[in-house]
N, C-alpha and C positions, 0 to 999 in steps of 0.2 A: 261882815256886811259888805254888800256890793258897792262899788265905787260910783256906778251910774245912778242917776236919780230916778230910774225906772223901778218902781217898787212892787208891782204886782207879780207875785211869784208864779202864779199859774200861766200868765202870758209869757214871762221870762222863760219858763220851761218849754212851752210850745215853740217859741222862737228859736231856742237853742237846739231843738231837735229837728228843725226843718232841713230838708235837702232841696237841691235845685228843682224848681217847678212845683214843689209842694205849695198848698194854698191855705190861707187864713182868711176868714170873712170877718169884716167889721159891719155890724148890722144895726138897723133901727130896732125899736122895741116891738115891732109887729111882724118881723120876718119869721116864718116858721122854720124851726131848726130840726133837722132829722134826728131821731132818737139816738142813733149810733154815733153822731158827731159830738165831740166834746163842746159843751157850752160854758163859756166864761161870762157870767152875768155881772156887768158893772152897773146896770140901771138902778137908779135910786128913785127918781120921780120923772115925770114927763120932761124931757129936755136935758136931764142931768144924768150922766155927762152927755154932751152932744157929740155927734160923730166927728166933727172937725177936731176937737180936743183929743179924742182917742186916736184918730188917724195920725195926727202929727206926732203924738207920743210914740206910737208903734213904729212910725217911719224913722225915728231916731235910732231904733234898735234893729230894724229889719232891712235887709237888702231886697228891694222889690224890682223885679224884671219887667213886669207888666201888671195890668189890672183889668178886671172885668166889672162892668156895671150894667144895669138895666137901661136900655135905650129910652124907655118911657121917662126917665129922669130929665132928659133934655127939655121936654115940654111941661112936665109936671113939677119939677124941682130945679129951677135954673140956678139957685144958689149952690146946691150940691154939685150940679154939672160944672159950674164955674170952678169950684174948689178942685174937682177931679182934673179938669182940663189944665188948670194952673200947676198942679203937682206932678202930672205924669205925661210922658211922651207916647207910651205904648198903651193904648186903651182899646179894649174890645167891648163893643156894645151889643148886647143880646136882648131878646125879649125877657120880660120879668119872669115868665114861666120857665124859660131855659136857665135863667140865673138861679132860680130856686132849685132846679135839678142839679146844677153844678155845685151847689153847696153840700151835696151829699158826699163829695169826695174831699172835702176840706179837713185839715187836721184839727181845726177848731173854729167855732164861731164866737166872736166877742160881741156880746149884746150890750148896746148902749141905751140911753134913755131918749135917743133921737126919736122924734115923732112927726117927721115930715115924709111925704111920699117918696118911695124909691131911693131912700138914702142908705144904700147898701153897697159894699164894694168887696170884691174878691182880690186879695193881694197874692200874686204869684212870686214865689221866692226866687231871687237871683243868686249869684255867687259873688264873693268879694274878691276874687282873683281873676 
């Protein structure tokens, strides 16, 4: 059994396989997920688990170089924008349409139960050396 308290085997496998600049998306329950991208569905009910809980757990396991979010979140979801601005220095803000296009190159999309607008984030893998 792993020593870390991170238990989800699908997420662990995806994170272990990441190379520099590969991406993983943590998404709300409404984000469309391209058919060819691996979907790891954690959603149970609306709001459970929320994106903050999932993001903080993944950040304990993943080296993140930068993130991408939809610029609409600044006006439509200040709580999420505050969370992102608090956690990261390198933040790219793109239109929600461009964000959805960028998810097509992700290694995986982790779907949460989050149900607030524009609560989606692309994590760009960094290196630990």
